C-alpha positions in Angstrom: -13.6 18.1 0.1 -15.5 15.0 1.2 -16.5 16.6 4.6 -17.6 19.7 2.8 -19.7 17.8 0.3 -21.3 15.8 3.1 -22.1 19.0 5.1 -23.0 21.5 2.5 -24.8 19.8 -0.4 -28.6 20.2 -0.4 -29.2 16.5 -1.0 -28.0 13.5 1.0 -24.7 12.0 -0.3 -24.4 8.4 0.6 -22.8 6.7 -2.4 -19.2 7.4 -1.7 -16.7 4.8 -2.6 -13.1 4.7 -1.2 -11.0 2.6 -3.5 -8.0 0.7 -2.4 -4.5 1.7 -3.6 -4.3 0.9 -7.3 -3.0 2.1 -10.7 -6.1 1.4 -12.9 -9.8 2.0 -12.6 -12.8 2.0 -14.9 -16.0 4.1 -14.8 -19.3 3.0 -16.3 -22.7 4.7 -16.4 -25.2 1.9 -16.2 -28.0 4.4 -16.5 -27.0 5.3 -20.1 -29.6 4.8 -22.8 -27.2 2.2 -24.4 -27.6 0.0 -21.4 -31.3 0.6 -21.2 -31.5 -0.8 -24.7 -29.1 -3.7 -23.8 -30.0 -4.6 -20.2 -28.3 -8.0 -20.6 -25.0 -6.2 -20.4 -25.6 -4.9 -16.9 -24.1 -7.1 -14.2 -26.6 -8.2 -11.5 -26.9 -5.6 -8.8 -25.2 -2.8 -10.7 -26.9 0.6 -11.3 -26.0 4.3 -11.6 -22.6 5.5 -12.5 -20.0 3.2 -10.9 -16.2 3.3 -10.6 -14.2 0.1 -10.0 -10.6 -0.6 -9.1 -8.8 -3.5 -10.9 -9.9 -6.0 -8.3 -13.6 -5.2 -8.2 -14.3 -4.5 -11.9 -17.0 -6.8 -13.4 -15.6 -8.9 -16.3 -16.2 -7.9 -19.9 -16.9 -4.2 -19.3 -13.7 -2.8 -20.7 -15.3 -1.6 -24.0 -18.0 0.3 -22.2 -15.7 2.1 -19.7 -13.9 5.3 -19.1 -10.3 4.2 -18.2 -8.4 5.9 -15.4 -4.7 5.3 -14.7 -2.1 6.4 -12.2 1.7 6.6 -12.7 2.1 5.4 -9.1 -0.2 3.5 -6.8 -2.9 5.9 -5.5 -6.0 5.7 -3.4 -9.0 7.4 -5.0 -12.5 8.4 -3.7 -15.4 8.5 -6.0 -19.0 9.9 -6.0 -21.7 9.6 -8.6 -24.5 12.1 -9.0 -28.0 10.7 -9.5 -30.3 12.4 -12.1 -31.8 15.7 -11.0 -29.4 15.9 -8.1 -29.6 19.7 -7.7 -33.3 19.8 -8.1 -33.2 22.9 -10.1 -34.8 23.4 -13.5 -32.2 23.5 -16.2 -29.3 22.7 -13.9 -27.6 19.4 -14.7 -25.0 17.3 -13.0 -22.1 15.3 -14.4 -21.9 11.5 -13.9 -19.1 11.2 -11.5 -16.5 13.0 -9.4 -13.2 11.4 -8.3 -10.2 12.7 -6.3 -7.3 11.3 -4.3 -8.4 10.0 -0.9 -5.7 12.2 0.7 -8.2 15.0 0.0 -5.7 17.8 0.5 -5.5 21.4 -0.7 -4.3 21.5 -4.3 -5.3 17.9 -5.0 -6.9 17.2 -8.3 -10.6 16.8 -8.8 -11.8 15.0 -11.9 -15.3 15.5 -13.2 -16.5 12.8 -15.6 -19.4 12.9 -18.1 -20.1 9.9 -20.3 -22.2 9.7 -23.5 -23.0 6.3 -24.8 -23.6 6.4 -28.5 -22.6 4.3 -31.5 -22.8 7.2 -33.9 -19.4 8.7 -35.0 -20.9 12.2 -34.7 -21.5 11.7 -31.0 -18.4 13.5 -30.0 -19.5 16.7 -31.6 -23.3 16.2 -30.9 -22.8 15.9 -27.1 -19.9 18.3 -26.7 -21.9 21.3 -25.6 -24.4 19.3 -23.4 -21.6 17.4 -21.6 -19.6 20.5 -21.0 -22.7 22.2 -19.4 -23.2 19.1 -17.1 -19.6 19.5 -15.8 -19.7 23.3 -15.5 -23.1 23.2 -13.8 -21.7 20.7 -11.3 -18.7 23.0 -10.6 -20.9 26.0 -10.2 -23.3 24.2 -7.8 -20.4 22.8 -5.7 -19.0 26.3 -5.4 -22.4 27.9 -4.6 -22.8 25.3 -1.8 -19.6 26.2 -0.1 -17.3 23.4 -1.3 -13.6 24.4 -1.5 -13.4 24.3 -5.3 -10.8 27.1 -5.5 -8.5 25.0 -3.2 -8.4 22.1 -5.8 -7.1 21.7 -9.3 -10.0 21.0 -11.6 -10.1 18.6 -14.6 -13.0 17.6 -16.7 -13.3 14.5 -19.0 -16.0 14.1 -21.6 -16.1 10.5 -22.8 -17.9 8.5 -25.4 -16.7 5.0 -24.4 -18.3 3.2 -27.4 -16.4 5.4 -29.9 -12.7 5.5 -30.9 -11.2 8.5 -29.1 -9.3 9.3 -32.4 -12.5 10.9 -33.6 -13.0 13.0 -30.5 -13.9 16.6 -31.0 -11.3 19.0 -29.8 -12.0 22.2 -28.0 -10.4 25.3 -29.7 -7.7 27.2 -27.8 -10.1 30.1 -27.4 -12.8 27.7 -26.0 -10.3 26.1 -23.6 -9.1 29.6 -22.4 -12.7 30.8 -21.9 -13.7 27.6 -19.9 -10.5 27.8 -17.8 -11.1 31.5 -17.0 -14.8 31.1 -16.2 -14.8 27.8 -14.3 -11.1 27.1 -13.5 -11.2 23.7 -15.1 -9.0 22.0 -17.7 -11.4 20.1 -20.1 -10.9 17.4 -22.7 -12.9 14.9 -24.8 -11.5 11.4 -24.7 -11.8 8.0 -23.1 -9.0 8.0 -20.5 -7.1 10.1 -18.0 -3.9 9.6 -16.1 -3.1 10.8 -12.6 0.6 11.9 -12.8 0.4 12.4 -9.0 -2.2 13.5 -6.5 -2.3 17.1 -8.0 -1.8 16.5 -11.8 -3.9 14.7 -14.3 -3.0 14.1 -18.0 -6.1 14.1 -20.2 -4.2 12.7 -23.2 -5.6 9.2 -24.0 -3.2 6.4 -23.0 -2.3 4.2 -25.9 
């Protein structure tokens, strides 16, 4: 997947991160409006959407983060997409993509989109927009020759500042339609767990 992304995408990809073996990671989008309004919260030198393993995570960002876990130690590779990455009018990108560094057929791909809002209605307000950002990314990767059909696709829509108990659920019909059209399992929540290199649980960890 990494080789295909490097070779086939229309824009240069240089912000890869290969994370050491770990069981916990966090993802933060420092470009979110919340951080633009509260720049004092951004650690010096940080920008874009960043993923950190437990040894590299800046202190005090837990409440602003998407939390990723793994049942067993796992090496992950991550990539964040800058704004207007596809350079196509009306076509969006999600914040980040992560997958096992093993990068083998049938490995999981996790697409992450964050929305930073303090309003409880944020889950429902951003549901449609965030879903489009993930599905646009999947479509563009496929159109550019990336081996999407050789991977197991998962999508996480997160509002890190809100309690995930209030997350808007997709109906069974919606989930079925999304799965049939894009091949992705989608969920709204603030965490995901790699059961192994091929399987991700999108049920929030307590």
